[in-house]
C-alpha positions in Angstrom: 6.3 -12.2 -30.1 6.2 -8.4 -30.9 2.4 -8.5 -30.8 2.4 -10.1 -27.4 4.8 -7.5 -26.0 2.6 -4.7 -27.4 -0.5 -6.2 -25.8 1.3 -6.5 -22.5 2.4 -2.9 -22.6 -1.1 -1.7 -23.5 -2.5 -3.7 -20.6 0.0 -2.2 -18.1 -0.7 1.3 -19.3 -4.4 0.7 -19.3 -4.5 -0.6 -15.7 -2.3 2.2 -14.4 -4.8 4.8 -15.7 -7.7 2.9 -14.1 -5.9 2.8 -10.7 -5.2 6.5 -10.7 -8.7 7.3 -11.7 -10.0 5.4 -8.7 -7.9 7.5 -6.4 -5.2 5.0 -5.3 -2.2 6.4 -3.5 1.3 5.6 -4.6 4.0 5.7 -2.1 6.6 8.3 -1.6 8.7 6.0 0.6 7.8 4.7 4.0 7.7 7.0 7.0 10.7 6.3 9.2 8.6 6.9 12.4 6.4 4.0 13.4 4.8 2.5 16.5 3.6 -0.9 17.7 -0.1 -1.6 18.1 -1.1 -4.4 20.4 -3.7 -6.9 19.3 -7.2 -5.9 20.4 -10.9 -6.5 19.9 -12.9 -4.0 17.8 -16.3 -2.7 18.7 -17.8 -5.1 16.2 -16.2 -8.1 17.9 -13.5 -8.6 15.3 -9.9 -9.1 16.4 -7.0 -7.0 15.0 -3.6 -8.7 15.1 -0.7 -6.9 16.7 1.2 -4.9 14.1 3.4 -1.8 13.4 2.0 1.3 11.7 3.5 4.6 10.7 2.9 7.6 12.9 0.2 10.0 11.8 1.5 13.0 9.9 -1.3 14.2 7.6 -0.6 12.1 4.5 -1.3 8.6 3.5 1.5 8.5 0.8 4.2 7.4 3.3 2.2 4.7 5.1 3.3 1.0 4.8 0.2 0.1 2.8 0.7 2.8 0.1 1.7 1.2 -3.2 5.4 0.6 -3.5 6.4 1.5 0.1 8.4 -1.1 1.9 7.5 -2.4 5.4 10.7 -3.7 7.0 8.8 -5.4 9.8 7.0 -7.8 7.4 9.4 -7.6 4.4 6.5 -6.7 2.1 5.7 -3.8 -0.2 2.4 -1.9 0.0 -0.2 -2.6 -2.6 -2.0 0.7 -2.7 -5.3 1.8 -1.3 
């Protein structure tokens, strides 16, 4: 049991180091200002579903997609970049 816990802790610590080395952003809390984006077709023909996104403010740490930030429109937490 103790060995399993130690291995799990080592795995968690190891992956967090890899994530930060790859430049992932971790949230600072979601931006309280957001806006609705209508569904639209992109220049490559793909379709983007309607959604909400945070207003631009010069940082990505408070976007809904940043790891740990909560999106109250979807009820989900961001998973990082």
